C-alpha positions as CSV (number, residue, x, y, z in Angstrom):
1,M,6.6,11.5,13.6
2,T,6.0,12.3,17.1
3,G,3.3,13.5,19.4
4,K,-0.3,14.1,18.6
5,G,0.3,13.5,14.8
6,K,1.7,10.1,15.4
7,E,-1.3,9.2,17.8
8,V,-3.8,10.3,15.1
9,A,-2.0,8.6,12.3
10,D,-1.8,5.2,14.5
11,M,-5.5,5.4,15.2
12,M,-6.6,6.0,11.7
13,E,-4.5,3.1,10.4
14,K,-5.8,0.9,13.2
15,R,-9.5,1.8,12.5
16,K,-9.0,1.8,8.8
17,I,-9.8,5.6,8.5
18,D,-9.0,7.3,5.2
19,M,-10.2,10.9,6.0
20,L,-10.8,12.7,9.1
21,C,-11.5,16.4,10.0
22,V,-9.8,17.7,13.0
23,Q,-9.9,21.0,14.9
24,E,-7.3,22.7,17.0
25,T,-4.9,21.9,14.6
26,N,-2.3,24.3,15.7
27,S,-0.4,21.8,17.7
28,M,0.0,19.3,15.0
29,A,2.8,19.0,12.4
30,R,1.9,19.4,8.6
31,N,3.3,16.1,7.9
32,I,1.9,13.7,10.3
33,G,3.6,10.7,8.6
34,G,2.5,7.2,8.8
35,G,1.1,7.3,5.1
36,F,-1.2,10.4,6.0
37,K,-1.0,14.0,5.0
38,L,-2.5,17.0,7.1
39,F,-4.2,20.0,5.3
40,F,-5.0,22.6,7.6
41,H,-5.7,26.3,8.2
42,D,-5.1,28.4,11.4
43,V,-4.6,32.2,11.9
44,D,-1.6,33.0,13.9
45,G,-1.2,29.8,15.5
46,K,-2.9,30.7,18.8
47,R,-6.4,29.2,18.5
48,N,-9.0,27.3,16.4
49,G,-7.5,25.9,13.4
50,V,-9.2,23.2,11.4
51,G,-7.7,20.5,9.0
52,V,-8.3,17.5,6.9
53,I,-6.2,14.6,7.5
54,L,-6.2,12.1,4.3
55,K,-4.4,8.8,3.6
56,E,-1.6,9.4,1.2
57,K,-3.4,7.7,-1.7
58,Y,-6.2,10.4,-1.5
59,S,-3.9,13.4,-0.9
60,K,-2.6,12.9,-4.7
61,S,-6.4,13.4,-5.6
62,V,-6.9,16.9,-4.2
63,V,-8.0,19.5,-6.5
64,T,-8.5,22.5,-4.4
65,V,-8.0,23.4,-0.6
66,K,-10.3,26.5,0.2
67,R,-9.8,28.0,3.4
68,V,-12.9,30.1,4.4
69,S,-11.6,31.4,7.9
70,D,-9.7,29.8,10.9
71,R,-12.7,27.6,11.6
72,V,-14.0,26.5,8.1
73,M,-12.1,24.9,5.3
74,N,-13.1,22.7,2.3
75,V,-10.9,20.1,0.5
76,K,-12.1,18.8,-2.9
77,L,-10.9,15.5,-4.3
78,E,-11.5,14.0,-7.6
79,V,-11.1,10.1,-7.1
80,G,-11.8,7.2,-9.5
81,D,-10.7,6.0,-12.9
82,W,-10.3,7.8,-16.0
83,G,-13.8,9.6,-16.9
84,E,-15.7,7.6,-14.1
85,G,-14.3,9.8,-11.2
86,V,-16.2,11.0,-8.3
87,T,-16.1,14.7,-6.8
88,I,-15.8,14.6,-2.9
89,N,-16.0,17.7,-0.9
90,V,-14.8,17.4,2.6
91,I,-15.7,20.3,5.0
92,S,-14.1,20.6,8.3
93,A,-15.9,23.3,10.4
94,Y,-15.3,24.2,14.0
95,D,-18.0,26.2,16.3
96,L,-15.9,27.2,19.2
97,Q,-17.8,28.0,22.3
98,V,-15.5,28.6,25.2
99,G,-13.7,32.0,25.3
100,C,-15.7,33.7,22.7
101,E,-18.2,36.6,22.9
102,M,-21.9,36.0,22.2
103,E,-21.6,38.0,19.0
104,E,-18.8,36.0,17.6
105,K,-20.8,32.9,18.3
106,E,-23.9,34.1,16.8
107,T,-22.1,35.5,13.5
108,F,-20.5,32.1,13.1
Protein backbone atom coordinates (compact mmCIF):
# COMPACT_ATOMS: atom_id res chain seq x y z
CA MET A 1 0.00 0.00 0.00
CA THR A 2 1.60 3.24 -1.14
CA GLY A 3 0.76 6.76 -2.28
CA LYS A 4 -2.59 8.43 -1.88
CA GLY A 5 -4.37 5.25 -0.85
CA LYS A 6 -2.03 4.78 2.10
CA GLU A 7 -2.44 8.41 3.15
CA VAL A 8 -6.23 8.13 3.06
CA ALA A 9 -6.28 4.78 4.90
CA ASP A 10 -3.94 6.13 7.59
CA MET A 11 -6.09 9.24 8.05
CA MET A 12 -9.30 7.19 8.23
CA GLU A 13 -7.79 4.87 10.84
CA LYS A 14 -6.41 7.74 12.91
CA ARG A 15 -9.72 9.65 12.89
CA LYS A 16 -11.85 6.51 13.29
CA ILE A 17 -13.71 7.02 9.99
CA ASP A 18 -15.50 3.91 8.68
CA MET A 19 -16.98 5.35 5.45
CA LEU A 20 -15.66 8.12 3.22
CA CYS A 21 -16.79 9.50 -0.15
CA VAL A 22 -13.93 10.56 -2.42
CA GLN A 23 -13.59 12.32 -5.76
CA GLU A 24 -10.92 12.22 -8.49
CA THR A 25 -10.38 8.55 -7.68
CA ASN A 26 -8.58 7.81 -10.94
CA SER A 27 -5.27 8.14 -9.12
CA MET A 28 -6.09 5.65 -6.34
CA ALA A 29 -5.67 1.89 -6.36
CA ARG A 30 -8.77 -0.27 -5.98
CA ASN A 31 -7.46 -1.97 -2.87
CA ILE A 32 -6.03 0.78 -0.70
CA GLY A 33 -5.19 -1.68 2.09
CA GLY A 34 -4.96 -0.87 5.76
CA GLY A 35 -8.29 -2.58 6.42
CA PHE A 36 -10.20 -0.47 3.86
CA LYS A 37 -11.68 -1.12 0.42
CA LEU A 38 -12.41 1.39 -2.35
CA PHE A 39 -15.54 1.06 -4.48
CA PHE A 40 -15.18 3.48 -7.36
CA HIS A 41 -16.33 4.52 -10.80
CA ASP A 42 -14.50 6.45 -13.43
CA VAL A 43 -14.83 6.60 -17.18
CA ASP A 44 -11.63 6.32 -19.23
CA GLY A 45 -9.44 7.12 -16.21
CA LYS A 46 -8.89 10.70 -17.31
CA ARG A 47 -10.94 12.90 -14.99
CA ASN A 48 -13.76 12.92 -12.49
CA GLY A 49 -14.27 9.56 -10.88
CA VAL A 50 -16.08 9.10 -7.57
CA GLY A 51 -15.74 6.45 -4.94
CA VAL A 52 -16.69 5.23 -1.51
CA ILE A 53 -14.06 3.88 0.86
CA LEU A 54 -15.37 1.44 3.47
CA LYS A 55 -13.75 -0.18 6.46
CA GLU A 56 -13.28 -3.86 5.63
CA LYS A 57 -16.02 -4.96 8.07
CA TYR A 58 -18.58 -2.89 6.12
CA SER A 59 -17.37 -3.93 2.67
CA LYS A 60 -18.76 -7.38 3.42
CA SER A 61 -22.21 -5.79 3.94
CA VAL A 62 -22.38 -4.23 0.47
CA VAL A 63 -25.55 -5.29 -1.34
CA THR A 64 -25.28 -3.19 -4.52
CA VAL A 65 -22.95 -0.72 -6.14
CA LYS A 66 -24.78 1.46 -8.66
CA ARG A 67 -22.63 3.59 -10.92
CA VAL A 68 -24.90 6.32 -12.29
CA SER A 69 -22.17 8.23 -14.14
CA ASP A 70 -18.51 9.14 -13.75
CA ARG A 71 -19.65 11.70 -11.14
CA VAL A 72 -22.39 9.89 -9.20
CA MET A 73 -22.53 6.48 -7.55
CA ASN A 74 -24.50 4.75 -4.80
CA VAL A 75 -23.32 1.99 -2.47
CA LYS A 76 -26.09 0.17 -0.58
CA LEU A 77 -25.22 -1.71 2.61
CA GLU A 78 -27.24 -3.98 4.89
CA VAL A 79 -25.75 -3.82 8.38
CA GLY A 80 -26.88 -5.23 11.70
CA ASP A 81 -27.88 -8.52 13.23
CA TRP A 82 -30.26 -11.14 11.91
CA GLY A 83 -33.60 -9.58 11.02
CA GLU A 84 -32.72 -6.32 12.77
CA GLY A 85 -30.55 -4.92 10.00
CA VAL A 86 -30.42 -1.37 8.78
CA THR A 87 -30.11 -0.31 5.15
CA ILE A 88 -27.56 2.42 4.51
CA ASN A 89 -27.32 4.20 1.16
CA VAL A 90 -24.04 6.04 0.67
CA ILE A 91 -24.10 8.44 -2.27
CA SER A 92 -20.92 9.94 -3.66
CA ALA A 93 -21.45 12.85 -6.05
CA TYR A 94 -18.98 15.24 -7.62
CA ASP A 95 -20.02 18.52 -9.23
CA LEU A 96 -16.98 19.43 -11.27
CA GLN A 97 -16.64 23.14 -11.98
CA VAL A 98 -13.24 23.63 -13.60
CA GLY A 99 -12.79 22.61 -17.23
CA CYS A 100 -16.48 22.05 -17.99
CA GLU A 101 -18.76 23.90 -20.36
CA MET A 102 -21.65 25.82 -18.80
CA GLU A 103 -24.16 23.45 -20.46
CA GLU A 104 -22.51 20.43 -18.82
CA LYS A 105 -22.61 22.15 -15.42
CA GLU A 106 -26.29 23.03 -15.81
CA THR A 107 -27.18 19.52 -16.96
CA PHE A 108 -25.56 18.04 -13.88
